[in-house]
C-alpha positions as CSV (number, residue, x, y, z in Angstrom):
1,L,-86.6,-43.0,-7.5
2,T,-85.0,-46.1,-9.0
3,L,-84.7,-44.2,-12.2
4,N,-82.7,-41.5,-10.6
5,I,-80.4,-44.0,-9.0
6,V,-79.9,-45.7,-12.4
7,D,-79.2,-42.3,-14.0
8,M,-76.8,-41.4,-11.3
9,L,-74.9,-44.7,-11.7
10,N,-74.8,-44.1,-15.5
11,E,-73.4,-40.6,-14.9
12,N,-70.8,-41.9,-12.5
13,N,-69.9,-44.7,-14.9
14,D,-69.4,-42.1,-17.7
15,D,-67.3,-39.9,-15.3
16,V,-65.1,-42.9,-14.5
17,L,-64.7,-43.7,-18.2
18,N,-63.8,-40.1,-18.9
19,N,-61.3,-40.0,-16.0
20,D,-59.7,-43.2,-17.3
21,L,-59.3,-41.7,-20.8
22,E,-57.8,-38.5,-19.3
23,A,-55.4,-40.5,-17.1
24,N,-54.3,-42.5,-20.1
25,E,-53.6,-39.3,-22.0
26,V,-51.6,-37.9,-19.1
27,V,-49.6,-41.2,-18.9
28,E,-48.9,-41.1,-22.6
29,T,-47.8,-37.4,-22.4
30,T,-45.5,-38.0,-19.5
31,D,-44.0,-41.1,-21.1
32,S,-43.0,-39.2,-24.2
33,K,-41.3,-36.3,-22.4
34,P,-38.7,-38.3,-20.3
35,A,-37.4,-39.8,-23.5
36,E,-36.6,-36.4,-24.8
37,S,-35.2,-35.1,-21.5
38,E,-33.0,-38.2,-21.2
39,E,-31.1,-37.2,-24.3
40,T,-30.7,-33.6,-23.2
41,P,-28.8,-34.3,-20.0
42,K,-26.3,-36.5,-21.9
43,E,-25.7,-33.7,-24.4
44,N,-25.4,-31.2,-21.5
45,S,-23.0,-33.4,-19.6
46,D,-20.8,-33.6,-22.6
47,E,-20.8,-29.9,-23.0
48,N,-20.2,-29.4,-19.3
49,L,-17.2,-31.8,-19.4
50,E,-15.7,-29.9,-22.4
51,A,-16.2,-26.6,-20.6
52,V,-14.6,-27.9,-17.4
53,K,-11.6,-29.3,-19.3
54,E,-11.1,-25.9,-21.1
55,I,-11.2,-24.1,-17.7
56,E,-8.8,-26.6,-16.2
57,D,-6.4,-26.2,-19.1
58,S,-6.5,-22.4,-18.9
59,V,-5.9,-22.5,-15.1
60,A,-2.9,-24.8,-15.6
61,E,-1.4,-22.6,-18.3
62,S,-1.7,-19.5,-16.2
63,A,-0.2,-21.3,-13.2
64,E,2.8,-22.4,-15.3
65,K,3.3,-18.8,-16.5
66,E,3.2,-17.6,-12.8
67,D,5.7,-20.3,-11.8
68,S,8.2,-19.2,-14.4
69,K,7.9,-15.5,-13.3
70,E,8.3,-16.4,-9.6
71,D,11.3,-18.6,-10.1
72,E,13.2,-15.5,-11.1
73,I,13.5,-14.3,-7.5
74,P,17.1,-13.0,-7.2
75,A,19.5,-14.9,-4.9
76,V,21.0,-12.9,-2.0
77,D,24.2,-13.6,-0.1
78,Y,22.8,-13.8,3.4
79,S,26.1,-14.6,5.0
80,K,27.0,-10.8,4.9
81,L,24.0,-9.8,6.9
82,S,23.7,-9.5,10.7
83,L,21.2,-11.5,12.8
84,E,18.8,-8.6,12.9
85,E,19.1,-8.0,9.2
86,L,18.4,-11.7,8.6
87,V,15.2,-11.4,10.6
88,V,14.1,-8.3,8.6
89,S,15.0,-10.1,5.4
90,L,13.0,-13.2,6.4
91,N,9.9,-11.1,7.2
92,K,10.3,-9.3,3.8
93,I,10.6,-12.6,1.9
94,I,7.5,-14.0,3.6
95,S,5.4,-10.9,3.1
96,D,6.4,-10.2,-0.6
97,N,6.1,-13.8,-2.0
98,P,3.7,-16.7,-2.1
99,I,4.6,-19.2,0.6
100,Q,4.8,-22.1,-1.9
101,K,7.7,-20.5,-3.8
102,I,10.1,-19.4,-1.1
103,K,11.3,-22.6,0.5
104,S,14.9,-22.3,-0.8
105,Q,15.2,-18.7,0.3
106,I,13.8,-19.5,3.8
107,D,16.2,-22.4,4.1
108,S,19.1,-20.2,3.1
109,V,18.2,-17.5,5.7
110,K,17.6,-20.2,8.3
111,D,21.0,-21.9,7.7
112,V,22.9,-18.6,7.8
113,F,21.0,-17.5,11.0
114,N,21.7,-20.8,12.7
115,Q,25.5,-20.6,11.8
116,K,25.7,-17.0,13.1
117,F,23.7,-17.8,16.2
118,A,25.9,-20.9,17.0
119,A,29.0,-18.7,16.6
120,L,27.6,-16.1,18.9
121,L,26.6,-18.7,21.4
122,A,30.1,-20.3,21.3
123,E,31.7,-16.9,21.8
124,K,29.5,-16.1,24.8
125,K,30.2,-19.5,26.3
126,A,33.9,-19.2,25.8
127,A,33.8,-15.8,27.6
128,F,31.8,-17.2,30.4
129,L,34.3,-20.1,30.9
130,E,37.3,-17.7,30.8
131,E,35.7,-15.8,33.7
132,G,35.7,-19.0,35.7
133,G,32.2,-20.2,35.1
134,N,31.2,-23.8,34.9
135,S,30.0,-25.1,31.5
136,I,26.9,-26.6,33.1
137,D,25.9,-23.3,34.6
138,F,26.1,-21.4,31.2
139,Q,22.8,-19.9,30.0
140,F,22.4,-17.5,27.2
141,S,19.3,-15.5,26.4
142,S,19.2,-13.5,23.2
143,P,18.8,-9.8,23.6
């Protein structure tokens, strides 16, 4: 019986030694792989940065080309249009063009509309006052 215990202990000792050797091999194997993989991400990141820069440059070039095309929107004399035609024109400008490129046109339509509406308002107020109305009582609602 003692012999069996001694044999078992020897077998366990051999197993422990074998496991230690295998563990050392695994540690050595894993130690060598990260060194290689550390170089690869650096190379990949450089390649990724170059690719990103190329994409950004091409997007910027295409945006500049679009800018030059959209700047060629013809100028219109909005002062000749009626209030209703100004509203139709405004809707057309908004629907046909990108919103970032139409500020000057929108401002032109708005300025002409405000001038014409102020003139219409002054005309209606003058007519109201001629009929004997009090200036404080004047109210105008657009049709």
